C-alpha positions in Angstrom: -58.5 13.6 31.7 -60.0 10.9 29.8 -61.2 10.8 26.1 -64.8 11.1 26.7 -64.1 14.0 29.2 -62.1 15.8 26.6 -64.6 15.1 24.1 -67.4 17.0 26.1 -65.1 19.9 26.8 -64.4 20.5 23.2 -68.2 20.1 22.4 -68.5 22.7 25.0 -66.1 25.2 23.8 -67.6 24.7 20.5 -71.3 25.7 21.6 -70.0 28.4 23.5 -68.1 30.0 20.5 -71.1 29.3 18.3 -73.1 31.2 21.1 -70.7 34.4 21.4 -70.9 34.6 17.2 -68.7 36.6 15.1 -67.1 39.6 16.4 -69.1 42.2 14.3 -67.9 45.4 12.5 -67.8 49.0 14.1 -71.3 50.5 13.7 -71.7 54.1 11.8 -75.3 55.2 10.9 -74.4 56.9 8.5 -73.8 56.9 4.4 -70.6 54.6 3.8 -71.0 53.3 7.0 -72.4 49.7 8.6 -75.7 49.6 10.5 -76.0 46.7 13.1 -79.8 46.0 13.7 -81.1 43.6 16.5 -83.4 40.8 15.3 -84.1 39.2 18.6 -83.7 35.3 19.3 -84.7 32.7 17.0 -83.9 28.9 16.3 -83.2 29.7 12.8 -81.5 33.1 10.7 -84.1 35.3 9.6 -84.0 36.5 6.1 -83.4 40.3 5.7 -83.6 42.5 3.1 -82.9 46.5 2.6 -83.9 48.2 -0.5 -84.7 44.7 -1.9 -81.3 43.5 -1.7 -80.1 40.4 0.8 -78.6 41.6 3.9 -76.1 39.6 5.8 -77.3 38.0 9.3 -75.1 36.6 11.9 -75.6 35.0 15.5 -74.7 37.8 18.1 -74.8 35.9 21.5 -78.4 34.2 21.5 -79.9 36.7 19.4 -79.4 37.5 15.4 -78.1 40.7 14.2 -78.8 42.1 10.7 -75.1 43.7 9.3 -76.3 46.5 6.7 -74.1 48.3 4.1 -75.3 51.6 3.7 -74.2 53.2 0.3 -72.5 56.6 0.1 -75.3 58.2 -1.8 -78.0 57.5 0.9 -79.9 60.1 1.9 -79.8 60.8 6.0 -83.3 60.0 7.5 -85.7 57.0 8.3 -84.9 53.7 6.5 -86.4 50.3 7.1 -85.6 46.5 6.6 -88.1 43.7 5.4 -87.4 40.6 8.0 -88.9 37.4 7.1 -89.0 34.7 9.7 -88.7 31.0 9.3 -92.6 30.8 9.5 -92.8 32.9 6.6 -94.1 35.8 8.5 -92.6 39.4 7.3 -92.0 42.5 9.6 -90.1 45.4 9.3 -87.3 47.0 11.6 -86.9 50.7 11.6 -83.6 52.8 12.1 -82.2 56.1 11.5 -79.5 57.1 9.0 -77.3 60.0 10.3 -75.6 62.7 8.3 -71.7 62.1 8.3 -68.8 64.5 7.3 -66.2 63.3 4.8 -63.5 65.3 3.7 -63.4 67.5 0.3 -60.5 68.2 -1.8 -60.8 71.2 -4.4 -58.3 71.0 -7.3 -57.8 72.8 -10.5 -56.2 70.9 -13.4 -56.1 70.9 -17.2 -59.4 70.0 -18.8 -57.9 66.9 -20.5 -57.3 65.4 -16.9 -60.8 65.3 -16.0 -62.9 64.8 -19.3 -62.7 61.5 -20.7 -61.9 60.6 -24.5 -64.8 59.1 -26.3 -63.1 55.9 -26.8 -62.1 55.7 -22.7 -65.6 56.8 -21.9 -67.0 53.9 -24.1 -64.4 51.5 -22.4 -65.3 52.6 -19.0 -69.3 52.2 -19.5 -68.4 48.9 -20.7 -66.8 47.8 -17.7 -69.3 49.5 -15.3 -71.9 47.0 -16.4 -69.7 44.0 -15.7 -68.6 45.2 -12.0 -72.0 46.1 -11.5 -72.5 42.4 -11.7 -69.7 41.3 -9.8 -70.5 43.6 -7.0 -74.3 41.9 -6.9 -72.4 38.5 -5.9 -74.2 37.0 -3.1 -73.4 33.4 -1.6 -75.3 32.0 1.2 -72.4 30.8 3.1 -71.6 33.4 5.7 -68.2 34.9 6.4 -65.9 33.1 8.8 -65.1 35.9 10.4 -65.7 39.8 10.1 -62.2 41.2 11.4 -60.7 42.0 8.3 -56.6 42.4 8.4 -54.8 45.1 6.6 -54.3 43.4 2.9 -50.9 45.4 2.8 -48.6 47.3 5.6 -48.6 51.3 4.8 -50.0 54.5 5.6 -53.1 55.7 4.3 -52.7 57.9 1.3 -56.6 58.5 0.7 -59.3 58.0 3.2 -63.1 56.6 2.5 -65.3 59.3 1.4 -63.1 61.8 0.2 -64.8 63.8 -2.3 -62.7 65.5 -5.1 -64.0 68.6 -6.6 -62.1 69.2 -10.1 -62.5 72.6 -11.6 -65.7 73.2 -9.6 -67.2 69.8 -10.7 -67.7 67.6 -7.7 -66.8 63.8 -8.7 -68.3 60.5 -6.6 -66.8 60.4 -3.2 -63.5 57.8 -2.8 -65.2 54.4 -2.2 -62.2 52.8 -0.7 -59.1 53.1 1.4 -55.8 53.9 -0.4 -52.8 52.5 1.1 -49.5 53.9 -0.1 -46.5 50.9 -0.2 -43.8 50.4 -2.7 -44.3 48.9 -6.2 -44.3 45.2 -5.7 -45.4 44.8 -2.1 -47.1 41.8 -1.9 -51.0 42.3 -1.2 -52.6 39.4 0.7 -56.1 38.4 1.4 -57.8 40.0 4.7 -59.9 36.9 5.4 -60.5 33.6 3.5 -62.4 34.0 0.5 -63.2 32.8 -3.1 -61.9 34.9 -6.0 -64.7 35.9 -8.4 -63.1 38.3 -10.5 -60.0 39.4 -11.7 -59.1 41.6 -14.7 -57.5 45.2 -16.3 -59.8 48.1 -15.8 -59.7 51.6 -17.3 -59.8 53.1 -13.6 -58.8 50.4 -11.4 -56.1 48.9 -13.5 -55.4 45.4 -12.2 -58.0 44.3 -9.9 -59.0 41.2 -7.7 -62.5 40.8 -6.0 -63.0 38.4 -3.3 -66.3 36.7 -2.0 -66.2 36.4 1.9 -69.7 35.1 2.1 -73.4 36.9 2.8 -72.7 39.4 0.7 -69.5 40.6 1.9 -67.0 41.3 -0.9 -63.7 42.8 -1.0 -61.5 44.3 -3.8 -58.3 45.2 -4.8 -57.0 47.8 -7.5 -54.0 49.3 -8.9 -52.0 45.9 -9.2 -49.0 45.5 -10.7 -49.3 41.7 -11.2 -52.1 39.2 -10.2 -51.5 36.0 -8.4 -54.7 34.3 -8.4 -57.4 33.4 -11.1 -61.2 33.1 -10.8 -62.4 30.2 -8.8 -59.4 30.1 -6.6 -60.4 29.6 -2.7 -57.8 31.6 -0.7 -57.0 31.6 3.1 -56.4 34.7 5.0 -52.8 36.0 4.3 -52.9 34.2 1.1 -50.9 36.4 -1.9 -53.2 38.1 -4.2 -50.9 40.3 -6.3 -48.5 43.1 -5.7 -48.9 46.9 -5.3 -48.9 48.9 -8.7 -50.0 52.0 -10.1 -52.3 50.6 -13.2 -55.3 52.3 -14.2 -55.8 55.7 -13.3 -53.2 56.1 -10.5 -50.3 58.6 -10.0 -48.1 56.4 -8.2 -48.0 53.0 -6.3 -50.5 52.2 -3.9 -53.3 49.6 -3.3 -56.9 50.9 -3.5 -59.0 48.4 -1.2 -62.6 48.7 -1.3 -64.9 46.6 1.1 -68.8 46.0 -0.3 -71.6 45.0 2.1 -74.8 44.0 0.3 -73.9 45.7 -2.8 -72.7 49.2 -0.7 -68.9 50.0 -0.6 -68.5 50.9 3.1 -65.5 52.0 4.9 -63.0 49.4 4.9 -61.7 50.8 8.6 -64.8 49.6 10.3 -63.7 46.0 9.7 -60.2 46.4 10.8 -59.0 44.9 14.2 -56.9 48.2 14.8 -59.8 50.5 14.1 -62.0 48.9 16.9 
């Protein structure tokens, strides 16, 4: 094969890969899930918003698909996207959010283990403002993959969406996946990304946030050590820190969160093993 023939073949393979697009996360049209909405064919990607928040749009074959993160607080029923075409025209795409039952756990504990002291509450409220701003990060460059590797090996010790009821009072559903692993186990990036936040937070302990592009973010909590700094660009498999029990954790584990257009969604929908 001569050099020109090889160049033509490489170009053809690149075009074919682009036509196939990214491998999409599993769809779950329910609170805490991901909706995959077909937008049809177009030369350029449409701009899409859900609840006035930018939505990730990817090429899927010869068409475009919107990937919509559905917050856990979403009320099942009709929903719609605003879709702006390249010529400026705006249309809507409708879909239905279905009910989904997550596990519930009822616990009786001493009141002091549930209610925060005033100083702790004040700290939590300050941190919540900062973390809300981090979760709103949106970069135009789309992610290079939507198939995420588990950031640490281990069994799931608590699943996404679990709602705990302490002394008859319901708390917010669990917004990530807990993976049990020994103290100090390395935690690695499940895909390439940029570090957008690190810190020690009241509930989450030592934490790292990655921006993968297009509104896809991931979060790693309760770390015993942080090995990156804000602004670092990391490759898939690069070390981020180590498993720990910092913050409000009862034992060593990783709390792994995945956020899509500012909604925490089930990380299992992005795992290769879950597909």
